NUKEPA-394460 format. One record per residue (C-alpha): residue in three letters; x, y, z. Coordinates in steps of 0.25 Angstrom, whole numbers, padded with zeros to 4 digits, always signed. Layout:
NUKEPA-394460
AlaXYZ...
END
This chain:
NUKEPA-394460
Met-0127-0061+0050Lys-0115-0057+0059Leu-0104-0049+0051Leu-0090-0048+0054Pro-0084-0034+0057Ile-0077-0026+0046Ala-0062-0030+0045Thr-0054-0020+0053Leu-0039-0019+0054Ala-0041-0021+0069Ala-0048-0035+0067Leu-0037-0039+0056Ala-0025-0034+0064Ala-0023-0044+0075Pro-0017-0054+0076Phe-0009-0057+0063Leu+0001-0067+0058Glu+0009-0059+0048Val+0018-0067+0037Thr+0027-0059+0028Ala+0025-0063+0014Ala+0037-0064+0003Gln+0041-0052-0005Tyr+0034-0049-0018Thr+0039-0040-0030Ile+0028-0033-0038Ser+0033-0031-0052Ser+0030-0020-0062Pro+0026-0020-0073Val+0019-0033-0075Pro+0012-0038-0087Ala-0001-0031-0090Asn-0013-0039-0089Asp-0024-0028-0086Val-0038-0032-0081Phe-0050-0026-0087Glu-0058-0014-0081Ala-0068-0020-0071Tyr-0059-0032-0068Val-0068-0034-0056Ser-0081-0037-0061Tyr-0094-0045-0058Ser-0102-0056-0064Ile-0117-0056-0058Glu-0126-0068-0059Phe-0137-0066-0070Ser-0148-0069-0061Ser-0142-0060-0050Phe-0139-0047-0059Pro-0152-0040-0055Asp-0149-0042-0041Phe-0135-0036-0042Ala-0139-0025-0051Gly-0153-0021-0049Asn-0162-0014-0059Asn-0166+0000-0064Ser-0175+0002-0052Asn-0166-0004-0042Pro-0152-0005-0045Asn-0142-0012-0035Thr-0135+0000-0030Phe-0126-0010-0020Ser-0121-0018-0032Asn-0118-0005-0040Asn-0110+0001-0028Leu-0101-0012-0027Leu-0098-0011-0042Asp-0095+0004-0040Asn-0085+0001-0029Ile-0077-0007-0039Lys-0079+0004-0050His-0073+0014-0040Ile-0060+0005-0039Thr-0059+0001-0053Gly-0065+0012-0061Val-0076+0003-0067Lys-0087-0005-0062Pro-0086-0020-0063Tyr-0092-0027-0075Ile-0104-0036-0073Arg-0106-0049-0080Val-0121-0053-0078Gly-0121-0068-0080Gly-0119-0082-0073Asn-0127-0095-0073Thr-0140-0088-0072Gln-0138-0080-0086Asp-0140-0094-0092Tyr-0153-0096-0085Ala-0159-0083-0088Leu-0171-0082-0098Tyr-0178-0070-0102Asp-0193-0066-0099Ala-0197-0053-0105Ser-0209-0052-0096Leu-0202-0054-0083Pro-0204-0042-0074Ile-0192-0044-0066Ala-0177-0045-0069Leu-0175-0059-0066Asn-0184-0071-0061Gly-0175-0082-0056Thr-0179-0096-0051Phe-0169-0104-0042Asp-0168-0119-0042Pro-0159-0123-0030Lys-0156-0136-0038Arg-0149-0128-0048Ser-0144-0116-0040Glu-0147-0110-0027Asp-0140-0097-0030Tyr-0146-0092-0043Pro-0159-0094-0051Thr-0158-0104-0063Thr-0172-0101-0069Ile-0171-0086-0073Phe-0179-0076-0081Ile-0175-0062-0083Gly-0183-0050-0088Pro-0181-0037-0095Ser-0178-0030-0082Tyr-0166-0039-0079Phe-0158-0030-0089Glu-0161-0018-0080Ser-0150-0023-0071Tyr-0139-0019-0081Asn-0143-0004-0078Thr-0140-0003-0063Phe-0124-0003-0063Arg-0119+0010-0069Gly-0106+0007-0077Val-0106-0008-0076Lys-0103-0016-0089Tyr-0111-0029-0090Ser-0110-0043-0096His-0124-0050-0098Gly-0125-0065-0099Phe-0134-0071-0109Asn-0140-0085-0107Leu-0133-0096-0115Gly-0136-0107-0105Leu-0151-0107-0110Gly-0149-0098-0122Gly-0141-0108-0129Asn-0151-0119-0129Asn-0164-0114-0124Ser-0174-0106-0132Ala-0178-0098-0120Gly-0164-0095-0117Trp-0161-0091-0132Gln-0173-0082-0131Thr-0168-0076-0119Leu-0155-0073-0126Leu-0163-0066-0137Asp-0171-0058-0128Thr-0160-0053-0118Val-0149-0049-0127Pro-0156-0036-0131Leu-0160-0033-0117Ala-0146-0036-0112Cys-0139-0028-0123Lys-0148-0016-0121Ala-0146-0016-0106Leu-0131-0017-0107Ser-0129-0006-0118Gly-0117+0002-0113Lys-0115-0008-0101Leu-0110-0021-0108Tyr-0098-0028-0104Leu-0099-0041-0112Trp-0110-0052-0114Gly-0111-0066-0108Tyr-0117-0078-0115Gly-0118-0090-0106Asn-0113-0092-0092Glu-0103-0104-0090Pro-0107-0112-0102Asp-0096-0122-0098Leu-0106-0127-0087Phe-0119-0127-0096Ser-0118-0142-0097Thr-0114-0145-0082Ser-0120-0134-0074Ala-0125-0137-0060Gln-0136-0128-0062Gly-0141-0136-0074Pro-0134-0139-0087Val-0139-0131-0099Arg-0131-0139-0109Pro-0129-0154-0112Ile-0117-0160-0107Thr-0111-0160-0121Trp-0111-0145-0121Asn-0097-0141-0126Glu-0089-0129-0131Arg-0094-0130-0145Glu-0109-0129-0142Tyr-0106-0118-0132Val-0099-0110-0143Trp-0110-0112-0153Gln-0121-0107-0143Trp-0112-0096-0138Leu-0110-0091-0153Asn-0124-0093-0156Gly-0129-0085-0144Thr-0119-0074-0144Arg-0121-0071-0159Val-0136-0069-0156Ile-0133-0060-0145Lys-0125-0051-0154Thr-0136-0051-0164Leu-0146-0046-0153Ile-0136-0036-0148Gln-0133-0030-0162Glu-0148-0029-0163His-0152-0023-0150Cys-0139-0017-0144Pro-0130-0015-0156Glu-0120-0006-0148Leu-0117-0019-0140Ala-0114-0027-0152Thr-0101-0020-0156Glu-0088-0027-0155Glu-0084-0018-0143Asn-0097-0021-0135Tyr-0101-0035-0139Gly-0094-0047-0133Tyr-0095-0058-0122Leu-0089-0064-0109Ala-0087-0078-0113Pro-0087-0090-0112Ser-0090-0088-0097His-0086-0103-0093Ala-0087-0107-0079Gly-0073-0112-0078Val-0061-0119-0085Gly-0065-0134-0081Asn-0079-0135-0087Arg-0085-0143-0099Leu-0084-0131-0108Lys-0070-0125-0109Ala-0068-0110-0113Pro-0056-0113-0122Ala-0064-0124-0130Ala-0076-0114-0131Trp-0066-0104-0137Ala-0060-0114-0146Ala-0075-0117-0151Gly-0077-0103-0154Val-0084-0095-0143Asn-0077-0083-0147Thr-0079-0085-0162Asp-0086-0071-0163Lys-0076-0064-0155Asn-0086-0059-0145Val-0080-0065-0132Lys-0074-0052-0126Leu-0069-0058-0113Phe-0066-0073-0110Ser-0074-0075-0098Thr-0073-0087-0088His-0078-0090-0075Asn-0072-0095-0062Tyr-0075-0099-0048Ile-0064-0104-0039Ser-0072-0115-0033Gly-0086-0119-0030Ala-0095-0115-0018Thr-0097-0130-0014Ser-0084-0135-0019Pro-0077-0144-0008Gly-0066-0137-0001Val-0068-0123-0005Thr-0063-0113+0006Leu-0059-0099+0007Gln-0044-0102+0009Gly-0043-0114+0000Thr-0052-0109-0012Leu-0054-0094-0012Met-0043-0088-0004Asn-0033-0096-0011His-0025-0089-0022Thr-0020-0102-0028Val-0035-0107-0030Thr-0038-0094-0037Arg-0026-0094-0046Arg-0029-0108-0050Ser-0043-0105-0054Val-0040-0092-0062Asp-0028-0098-0069Ala-0037-0109-0075His-0045-0099-0082Val-0032-0092-0087Thr-0028-0106-0093Glu-0041-0107-0100Tyr-0040-0093-0105Asn-0026-0096-0111Ala-0032-0108-0118Ile-0042-0098-0124Lys-0031-0089-0128Ala-0024-0100-0135Ile-0036-0103-0143Asp-0039-0088-0146Pro-0028-0078-0143Ser-0038-0067-0145Ala-0047-0072-0134Pro-0052-0061-0125Pro-0048-0057-0111Met-0052-0066-0099Ile-0061-0063-0087Phe-0068-0070-0076Gly-0083-0067-0081Glu-0088-0074-0068Thr-0081-0079-0056Asn-0081-0080-0041Ser-0077-0088-0029Leu-0085-0101-0028Tyr-0095-0105-0039Asn-0109-0108-0035Gln-0110-0094-0030Gly-0100-0096-0018Arg-0100-0101-0004Pro-0103-0094+0009Gly-0091-0092+0018Leu-0082-0092+0006Ser-0087-0084-0006Asn-0093-0073+0002Thr-0081-0071+0011Phe-0069-0061+0012Gly-0060-0073+0007Ala-0068-0073-0006Ala-0065-0058-0007Leu-0051-0061-0007Trp-0053-0072-0017Val-0060-0062-0026Ala-0048-0053-0026Asp-0038-0064-0028Phe-0046-0070-0040Asn-0048-0056-0046Leu-0034-0052-0045Tyr-0028-0065-0049Ser-0037-0066-0061Ala-0033-0052-0065Ser-0018-0056-0064Val-0019-0068-0074Gly-0027-0060-0085Phe-0042-0060-0081Lys-0047-0046-0086Arg-0060-0046-0077Val-0066-0054-0066Gln-0081-0055-0064Met-0085-0060-0050His-0099-0067-0050Met-0110-0063-0041Gly-0125-0067-0039Thr-0136-0064-0029Asn-0133-0072-0016Tyr-0120-0078-0022Arg-0110-0081-0011Tyr-0098-0076-0019Gln-0104-0062-0023Ser-0098-0049-0021Trp-0111-0043-0016Gln-0125-0047-0014Pro-0134-0037-0022Leu-0146-0038-0013Thr-0151-0045-0001Thr-0157-0059-0002Asn-0161-0070+0007Leu-0148-0076+0006Ser-0138-0064+0006Pro-0139-0049+0010Lys-0135-0038+0001Gly-0121-0034+0002Thr-0106-0034-0002Lys-0099-0047-0001Ala-0085-0051+0002Pro-0080-0054-0012Tyr-0083-0040-0016Tyr-0071-0035-0009Gly-0063-0044-0017Asn-0068-0037-0029Ile-0065-0024-0023Leu-0050-0027-0021Ser-0049-0034-0035Ala-0055-0021-0041Phe-0045-0012-0034Val-0033-0021-0038Thr-0038-0022-0053Ser-0043-0008-0054Ala-0042-0002-0068Tyr-0045+0012-0062Cys-0032+0018-0065Ser-0028+0008-0077Leu-0030-0007-0080Ser-0024-0016-0069Thr-0014-0027-0071Ile-0014-0037-0060Ser-0002-0046-0057His-0002-0058-0048Ile+0008-0058-0037Pro+0012-0072-0032Leu+0013-0073-0017Ser+0020-0083-0007Asn+0007-0091-0004Pro+0000-0093-0018His-0012-0098-0010Leu-0015-0088+0001Glu-0011-0075-0005Ser-0011-0067-0018Ala-0006-0054-0023Tyr-0008-0045-0036Ala-0002-0033-0042Ala-0010-0023-0050Tyr-0004-0014-0060Lys-0008-0003-0070Asn-0002+0003-0082Ala+0000-0011-0089Gly+0006-0017-0077Ala+0016-0006-0075Leu+0012+0000-0062Leu+0009-0008-0049Thr-0004-0002-0043Arg-0009-0013-0032Ile-0005-0026-0025Ala-0016-0035-0020Val-0012-0045-0009Leu-0022-0056-0005Asn-0019-0064+0008Leu-0028-0076+0006Arg-0025-0083+0019Asn-0038-0086+0026Tyr-0042-0079+0038Asn-0056-0082+0044Thr-0063-0076+0055Thr-0076-0083+0056Val-0080-0097+0060Asp-0091-0099+0050Gly-0082-0096+0038Ala-0092-0086+0032Gly-0087-0073+0040Leu-0099-0073+0050Val-0095-0079+0063Pro-0082-0074+0069Val-0072-0083+0075Pro-0070-0081+0090Thr-0055-0078+0089Pro-0051-0074+0075Pro-0038-0081+0070Val-0025-0074+0068Arg-0025-0067+0054Gly-0012-0068+0047Ser-0006-0058+0037Gln+0004-0058+0026Thr+0014-0046+0023Tyr+0017-0044+0008Asn+0029-0037+0003Phe+0028-0032-0012Thr+0040-0025-0019Val+0033-0015-0028Pro+0039-0009-0041Asp+0049+0002-0039Tyr+0040+0013-0044Tyr+0033+0013-0030Lys+0044+0019-0022Pro+0047+0017-0007Gly+0037+0024+0001Tyr+0026+0023-0009Ser+0012+0021-0002Val+0004+0010-0005Gly-0011+0008-0001Val-0015-0004+0006Arg-0030-0009+0003Arg-0035-0021+0011Leu-0046-0031+0008Leu-0050-0035+0023Ala-0060-0044+0030Asn-0060-0051+0044Gly-0057-0064+0037Ser-0058-0072+0025Asp-0071-0077+0029Ala-0077-0063+0031Ile-0090-0060+0023Thr-0091-0045+0028Gly-0082-0035+0034Ile-0073-0034+0022Thr-0066-0021+0017Trp-0057-0017+0006Asp-0048-0005+0009Gly-0057-0002+0021Tyr-0070-0001+0012Ser-0082-0010+0014Tyr-0092-0011+0003Asn-0103-0017+0011Tyr-0117-0015+0007Glu-0121-0011+0021Leu-0111+0001+0022Asp-0114+0009+0009Leu-0121+0000-0001Gly-0108-0006-0005Lys-0100+0007-0007Pro-0086+0007-0001Val-0086+0011+0014Arg-0073+0013+0021Leu-0074+0007+0035Gly-0068+0014+0047Asn-0063+0002+0054Val-0054-0004+0042Thr-0041+0002+0040Tyr-0038+0007+0026Gly-0028+0017+0019Glu-0016+0008+0023Lys-0003+0011+0016Val+0010+0004+0014Gln+0023+0009+0007Val+0033+0004-0002Gly+0045+0001+0006Glu+0060+0004+0003Asp+0061-0010-0003Gly+0050-0007-0013Gln+0040-0016-0005Val+0026-0014-0001Ser+0022-0023+0011Val+0008-0026+0015Gln+0001-0035+0026Val-0011-0043+0021Trp-0019-0051+0031Asp-0024-0065+0029Ser-0037-0065+0021Ser-0036-0050+0016Ala-0030-0043+0004Val-0022-0030+0002Val-0020-0021-0010Leu-0008-0012-0011Asp-0012+0000-0019Phe-0001+0007-0025Glu-0009+0017-0034Lys-0022+0022-0029Cys-0029+0026-0042Trp-0043+0023-0040
END
C-alpha cells in the first residue's frame, strides 16, 4: 500500500484561493448547557470487545494508549458501551475455553458473526483498561422469547456484575429493539411487535436483572449505581417509536438513567452518498441530529423528569461504513462537526461505534486479513472534539455559531464557568479538497488542484484585550480523501510511531499564535478540508 506523505505546511501552502468570510461576534455569557465528563466516548461491538481490550494475560496496550490520549486532554478516559447487534446474538457456554466463538453467515452479515457463544473468560476483557467506566449489553433479542437466551441472561448477570464492580457506567438491555421485527440480519420478533410488547419484556427482564444483581453484587443494586441506557433505538423513523415506548411505561421503574438513542447519517450502500454531499455537509448533520432533539422533546412532553439524552451508538454510515468515505480525513471532519453540533443542542455524551474491520472505526485493534492494526482517520476527529469539550478545567458549554455558508462550514464556541468565560472557538472548513484519483487516499493525482481557504474574523468578549495571544491548533491532512498523514496540532497518533502515543512531527508547523486586534477581533485562515481551534485558555 502506498501511503501519502505527512501533511506539511509546505505541501499545503501553494497555491491558495483565499476568500474572506463575514464578521462574527462571539457573545458571553451564553445559556449554560454543560456536557458530561467523557463527552467523547465509544461504543464497541459486543463480538469485537475482546479484540479491542484483550484479556488478563494479553491486554491490548495500543487501544489503552489511544484512550489515555483522550484522558490527557479531558482528565478522564472515555466511557465504553459494550453492545451492538451482536449482544442480541450472544449465548453463554460455561465450558467454552475461549472468550468468544463466532460463526459468520455472509447472507446475514459479512462484518460480524451472527451465531455467537461467549465463555467465562469473555469478562476478563473488562480488566484491561484501567480507569474506564463500562456499560454491558444483555441479550434481549433472544432473551425475551427464547429459552437459551433467557438462560444466558440468568447465567451472565452475575458474571458481568462481578467483573464491573467499581467500573460500572450503566447497563444495556437489548440493542435497537425498534428493528427486532424488520432487521436485515434476520427478524427476532413478529411483524406485530409493538411498543407495548417491548415494554412488557423490558420490564420483565430488567426486574430479573436487578434481582440477580442484588443477590450477587449488592453494591451495584443501589440507587446510585443501578440504571440503564435506554431504549437504544436505531433511529426516529422505525416501527417502534421512543416516545410511544415512554408512554407505554418503559421507565416505570425509574431506572433509565440516560435516554440513549442511535444515529447514522446515512448508509454505506445508500445511493448518492458522497463525502461532500453527505459527511462534509453541515446541513445534513444538523438535520439528522435535530430529528433526535425533536424526538427527545416529545418524550419530555410525556415525562418532564425524563433523563438527559446521549447518543449511545453512532457513526457515519450504517452497515459499518464504506471505504473511501468512512475511513477518510473527511470523515474525521464529520466526526468533529457531529460531536460539537450534538453538544450544542443538548446531547450530554456521544459514543462512536467501532468493531473489528469496520470501515468507520477510530482504530483497528489488531491485524487481520482485511485490515492492519492502526489508528484510523476518524480518531483525529475524536481528539479535536475532546479538546473543545474538555472538562479538564470545568464542564464545558458548547454554543453553535451560524456561518455564512450553512452547508460547507461550521463553528462552535466553548465556555466554562456556566457559560461565562469563552475558552475556545472551533472552525471547520468543510469544502472538499481531494488529492487522489481513487477517492481512497492512495493514488495521488499528477497535479493537485488549487486548495482554497477562508479567513474568519471573530469579535471576542472584551475581557480579552487587544494584544491577547491566542493559540492556533490545526487538524490537517493532504486532502479530504486522505486516509493517512493526518495530524492534530502537529501530533501524529499512528501505531507505527509509538504504539498510538502522541508523537510531535518535525515537518508540521505548530505553536502558531494570533492576537486580539485593536478592534477586538481574532482572525484565522482555515484551508479547505481542515479545521482550526482557537485556544484562549491553555488549562490542560
